[in-house]
C-alpha atoms as an extended CHARMM CRD file, in Angstrom:
* protein
*
        95  EXT
         1         1  UNK       CA             24.3620000000        6.0670000000      -21.3800000000  PROA      1               0.0000000000
         2         2  UNK       CA             21.4170000000        4.1720000000      -20.1390000000  PROA      2               0.0000000000
         3         3  UNK       CA             19.1480000000        4.4880000000      -17.3130000000  PROA      3               0.0000000000
         4         4  UNK       CA             19.1230000000        1.3830000000      -14.9500000000  PROA      4               0.0000000000
         5         5  UNK       CA             16.7340000000        0.9720000000      -12.1340000000  PROA      5               0.0000000000
         6         6  UNK       CA             17.9900000000       -0.9370000000       -9.0560000000  PROA      6               0.0000000000
         7         7  UNK       CA             15.7760000000       -2.2470000000       -6.0980000000  PROA      7               0.0000000000
         8         8  UNK       CA             16.2880000000       -4.3490000000       -3.0410000000  PROA      8               0.0000000000
         9         9  UNK       CA             16.6800000000       -4.2380000000        0.5960000000  PROA      9               0.0000000000
        10        10  UNK       CA             19.7690000000       -3.8380000000        2.5700000000  PROA      10              0.0000000000
        11        11  UNK       CA             21.0820000000       -3.5880000000        6.1330000000  PROA      11              0.0000000000
        12        12  UNK       CA             22.9890000000       -0.3180000000        7.1300000000  PROA      12              0.0000000000
        13        13  UNK       CA             26.3150000000       -0.8230000000        8.5350000000  PROA      13              0.0000000000
        14        14  UNK       CA             25.5310000000        1.1860000000       11.6240000000  PROA      14              0.0000000000
        15        15  UNK       CA             22.0880000000       -0.3050000000       11.9240000000  PROA      15              0.0000000000
        16        16  UNK       CA             23.2240000000       -3.9700000000       11.9920000000  PROA      16              0.0000000000
        17        17  UNK       CA             23.2890000000       -4.0110000000       15.8460000000  PROA      17              0.0000000000
        18        18  UNK       CA             19.8090000000       -2.7210000000       16.4670000000  PROA      18              0.0000000000
        19        19  UNK       CA             17.2770000000       -4.8190000000       18.2270000000  PROA      19              0.0000000000
        20        20  UNK       CA             14.5850000000       -6.5880000000       16.0470000000  PROA      20              0.0000000000
        21        21  UNK       CA             11.2940000000       -4.6750000000       15.3690000000  PROA      21              0.0000000000
        22        22  UNK       CA              9.3900000000       -7.8050000000       15.4680000000  PROA      22              0.0000000000
        23        23  UNK       CA              7.7540000000       -9.6760000000       12.5860000000  PROA      23              0.0000000000
        24        24  UNK       CA              9.5350000000      -11.8230000000        9.8530000000  PROA      24              0.0000000000
        25        25  UNK       CA             11.4440000000       -8.9680000000        8.3640000000  PROA      25              0.0000000000
        26        26  UNK       CA             15.2220000000       -8.9250000000        8.3550000000  PROA      26              0.0000000000
        27        27  UNK       CA             16.8990000000       -7.0720000000       11.4360000000  PROA      27              0.0000000000
        28        28  UNK       CA             17.2960000000       -3.3850000000       10.4990000000  PROA      28              0.0000000000
        29        29  UNK       CA             16.3430000000       -3.8920000000        6.7410000000  PROA      29              0.0000000000
        30        30  UNK       CA             15.7710000000       -0.8410000000        4.7630000000  PROA      30              0.0000000000
        31        31  UNK       CA             14.3510000000       -0.5670000000        1.1560000000  PROA      31              0.0000000000
        32        32  UNK       CA             16.3710000000        0.7900000000       -1.7100000000  PROA      32              0.0000000000
        33        33  UNK       CA             14.9170000000        1.8700000000       -5.0020000000  PROA      33              0.0000000000
        34        34  UNK       CA             17.1270000000        4.2060000000       -7.1240000000  PROA      34              0.0000000000
        35        35  UNK       CA             17.7590000000        4.9010000000      -10.9030000000  PROA      35              0.0000000000
        36        36  UNK       CA             21.4500000000        5.4080000000      -12.1750000000  PROA      36              0.0000000000
        37        37  UNK       CA             22.7810000000        6.4950000000      -15.2180000000  PROA      37              0.0000000000
        38        38  UNK       CA             25.5660000000        4.2410000000      -16.5160000000  PROA      38              0.0000000000
        39        39  UNK       CA             27.2970000000        2.5880000000      -19.7230000000  PROA      39              0.0000000000
        40        40  UNK       CA             26.7800000000       -0.9060000000      -18.3150000000  PROA      40              0.0000000000
        41        41  UNK       CA             24.7530000000       -2.8570000000      -15.7500000000  PROA      41              0.0000000000
        42        42  UNK       CA             27.9960000000       -3.8000000000      -13.9670000000  PROA      42              0.0000000000
        43        43  UNK       CA             28.8520000000       -0.0640000000      -13.5650000000  PROA      43              0.0000000000
        44        44  UNK       CA             25.2800000000        0.5650000000      -12.3790000000  PROA      44              0.0000000000
        45        45  UNK       CA             25.4380000000       -2.2920000000       -9.6740000000  PROA      45              0.0000000000
        46        46  UNK       CA             28.8550000000       -0.7590000000       -8.4880000000  PROA      46              0.0000000000
        47        47  UNK       CA             27.2930000000        2.7160000000       -8.1840000000  PROA      47              0.0000000000
        48        48  UNK       CA             24.3270000000        1.1420000000       -6.1580000000  PROA      48              0.0000000000
        49        49  UNK       CA             26.9180000000       -0.6260000000       -3.7430000000  PROA      49              0.0000000000
        50        50  UNK       CA             28.6240000000        2.5840000000       -3.2720000000  PROA      50              0.0000000000
        51        51  UNK       CA             25.0860000000        4.3080000000       -2.2940000000  PROA      51              0.0000000000
        52        52  UNK       CA             24.3650000000        1.8710000000        0.3610000000  PROA      52              0.0000000000
        53        53  UNK       CA             27.6730000000        2.8980000000        2.0140000000  PROA      53              0.0000000000
        54        54  UNK       CA             29.1120000000       -0.2220000000        3.2260000000  PROA      54              0.0000000000
        55        55  UNK       CA             25.7120000000       -1.8600000000        3.8920000000  PROA      55              0.0000000000
        56        56  UNK       CA             25.0600000000       -5.4410000000        2.9260000000  PROA      56              0.0000000000
        57        57  UNK       CA             22.2460000000       -6.6740000000        0.6860000000  PROA      57              0.0000000000
        58        58  UNK       CA             19.4330000000       -8.6690000000        2.1460000000  PROA      58              0.0000000000
        59        59  UNK       CA             17.4090000000       -9.1650000000       -1.0940000000  PROA      59              0.0000000000
        60        60  UNK       CA             18.6950000000       -8.0610000000       -4.2940000000  PROA      60              0.0000000000
        61        61  UNK       CA             19.8570000000       -5.9670000000       -5.9520000000  PROA      61              0.0000000000
        62        62  UNK       CA             17.4890000000       -6.3880000000       -8.8100000000  PROA      62              0.0000000000
        63        63  UNK       CA             18.2860000000       -4.7990000000      -12.0400000000  PROA      63              0.0000000000
        64        64  UNK       CA             15.9070000000       -3.3110000000      -14.5820000000  PROA      64              0.0000000000
        65        65  UNK       CA             15.3210000000       -1.0660000000      -17.4110000000  PROA      65              0.0000000000
        66        66  UNK       CA             11.7940000000       -0.0300000000      -16.5350000000  PROA      66              0.0000000000
        67        67  UNK       CA             10.6800000000        1.8030000000      -13.4110000000  PROA      67              0.0000000000
        68        68  UNK       CA              8.1390000000        0.2130000000      -11.0240000000  PROA      68              0.0000000000
        69        69  UNK       CA              5.4360000000        2.5990000000      -12.1970000000  PROA      69              0.0000000000
        70        70  UNK       CA              6.2390000000        1.7210000000      -15.8900000000  PROA      70              0.0000000000
        71        71  UNK       CA              5.8540000000       -1.7770000000      -15.1760000000  PROA      71              0.0000000000
        72        72  UNK       CA              2.4320000000       -1.2440000000      -13.6040000000  PROA      72              0.0000000000
        73        73  UNK       CA              1.0750000000        0.8630000000      -16.5900000000  PROA      73              0.0000000000
        74        74  UNK       CA              2.0110000000       -1.9050000000      -18.8130000000  PROA      74              0.0000000000
        75        75  UNK       CA              0.1480000000       -4.3720000000      -16.9560000000  PROA      75              0.0000000000
        76        76  UNK       CA             -2.8330000000       -1.9690000000      -17.1470000000  PROA      76              0.0000000000
        77        77  UNK       CA             -2.8350000000       -1.3640000000      -13.0760000000  PROA      77              0.0000000000
        78        78  UNK       CA             -5.1490000000        1.4740000000      -12.0950000000  PROA      78              0.0000000000
        79        79  UNK       CA             -3.6300000000        4.7490000000      -11.2630000000  PROA      79              0.0000000000
        80        80  UNK       CA             -3.8670000000        5.9950000000       -7.5640000000  PROA      80              0.0000000000
        81        81  UNK       CA             -6.4190000000        8.8010000000       -6.8070000000  PROA      81              0.0000000000
        82        82  UNK       CA             -4.3830000000       12.1150000000       -7.3690000000  PROA      82              0.0000000000
        83        83  UNK       CA             -1.8060000000       10.7700000000       -9.5630000000  PROA      83              0.0000000000
        84        84  UNK       CA             -3.5240000000       11.0910000000      -12.8030000000  PROA      84              0.0000000000
        85        85  UNK       CA             -1.8810000000       12.9190000000      -15.4190000000  PROA      85              0.0000000000
        86        86  UNK       CA             -3.6210000000       16.6110000000      -15.7050000000  PROA      86              0.0000000000
        87        87  UNK       CA             -6.6500000000       16.8090000000      -17.7680000000  PROA      87              0.0000000000
        88        88  UNK       CA             -6.7150000000       19.2730000000      -20.6720000000  PROA      88              0.0000000000
        89        89  UNK       CA             -8.5710000000       22.1870000000      -20.3510000000  PROA      89              0.0000000000
        90        90  UNK       CA            -11.7730000000       22.3460000000      -22.5440000000  PROA      90              0.0000000000
        91        91  UNK       CA            -11.3820000000       24.6320000000      -25.4240000000  PROA      91              0.0000000000
        92        92  UNK       CA            -13.8810000000       27.6340000000      -25.3470000000  PROA      92              0.0000000000
        93        93  UNK       CA            -15.9150000000       28.1280000000      -28.1890000000  PROA      93              0.0000000000
        94        94  UNK       CA            -17.0400000000       31.5670000000      -29.2620000000  PROA      94              0.0000000000
        95        95  UNK       CA            -20.6250000000       31.6440000000      -30.3150000000  PROA      95              0.0000000000
């Protein structure tokens, strides 16, 4: 099995009748970013469609083998404060 990352925006079935919140965003759009373990990309997309529970995709779904975090690290983007890997404690030398 492989891990597939699926990202996009969707409108929830119940939220489709809500009033617009202003701006240029789609009415009632919600972000979606989730990882799925599947045998193929088609199976992962099917699982994502089931996860949005009857909603409709506004933007996406985009399928990737890398997470957003991994893509940013490959580009050399700086880490956010507080998200650095833990520092190794200095070994104590005996005198």
